[in-house]
N, C-alpha and C positions, 0 to 999 in steps of 0.2 A: 249494769252488772257491777258488783262490788270488786274492789281490788283484791287480787290474789296475793297471799304471802306464803313463804316456804320455810320448811324446817331444813336443817342440814342433812336430815335423813330422807330427803326427797319426797316429802308429803306436803301437798298444798292445802291451804285453808282459805275459804272465802266466807265472810260473814254475810248472812242473809236473814233478814227479819230477826236479828238478835241471836241467831243460832249459827253454828259453824258447819259448813259443808267441807268434807275432807276427801282427798283423792291422791293418787300417785302422780308424780310429775311426768311430763312428756319425756324428760331426760331419762328418768328411771325406766320407764316402759321401753324406751328406745335401746337402752343398754341391756335390758333383760331379753329382748326379743319377744316373740309371741307369748303372751301370758296364757297359761293353761289352767291355773286354778288359784283361787283366793280363799283364804280363811279369815273371816271377819268376826268381831264380837257380836253378841246378840243384843236385841232391844233391851234397854234397861241396864246393860252393863255400864260400869263406870271406868272411863279411861283415866290414866295418869300420864301427864306429860313426860316424854322421854322414856317411857316404858313400852314394852311390846303390846301391840293391839291386834296383831294378826300376822298373816304370812302370805307371801306371793310366790308362785312358781311359774317358771317358763320352761321351754325345752332346753334352754342353756343354763339357767340359774335358779336358785332358790334363796329367798331372803325374808327375814322377819320385817314386819312393818312397825315402825315406832310412832306412837301417838305424838302429835305436835303440841297438843293442849290437853288439859284435863276437863272432863265433863261426862254427862250421861248420854249414852247412845239413844237417840229418839227416832232414828230411821236408818235402815240398812238397804242398800241398793240391791234388791233381789235380782234384777236383770244382770248386774255385773257378776253376781255369784253364779248364775246359770250360764252366762256367756262371758267369761272373763276377758275374752279378746276385745270386748267393747272398750276396755281401758286403753288398748293400743290405738284404736281408731278415734276415740273421743275422750282423752284423759281429763280435760277440763269441762266437759259437757256431760253427756249421758253416761260416761264412764266413772262418775263420782262413786265414792264408796260408802260414806257415812254422813249422817247429820247428827250433830252433837250439841246438847245444851251446854253452853259455855259456863264453866264453874269458876275459873280464875281469869277474868278478863285481862289482867296484866301479862299473862303468858303470851298473848298476841304480840306484845311488844318485843318478845324474844325472837320472833320470826323475821325473816329477811324479805326485802322487796323483790319484785320480779327482776329489776335491774341487777341487784346484788346477786340474786340466784343465777342469772345468766352469766355474770362474771365468774362465779364459783364453778359453774359447770363447764365453762370454756377453758378454764385453767387446768382441768383434770386431764 
């Protein structure tokens, strides 16, 4: 499995076969509680880094989801849309959100490592 990197907006990115798989971090899902709904972009939509790409709601909170990188959406996790609580149980596995064709590879360098993210989230 490829290394996971994180945005400061709590979205993870894992590069697989040249594309990026995106999801919500374990920290974010834990802070929000049980996720009740997800709003995600459609196939073919183009994401722009650091711009809104969707929305997540739980019984306790509601938050926009910010794109960590730019690129075209080439797959959307229909299972997560139908059963959003899968993100709580498997945030780095079957709870992934999107697969994106990477448009600007250098944006991956702006993301932080798992170790840096762990430091960031334990300081909060």
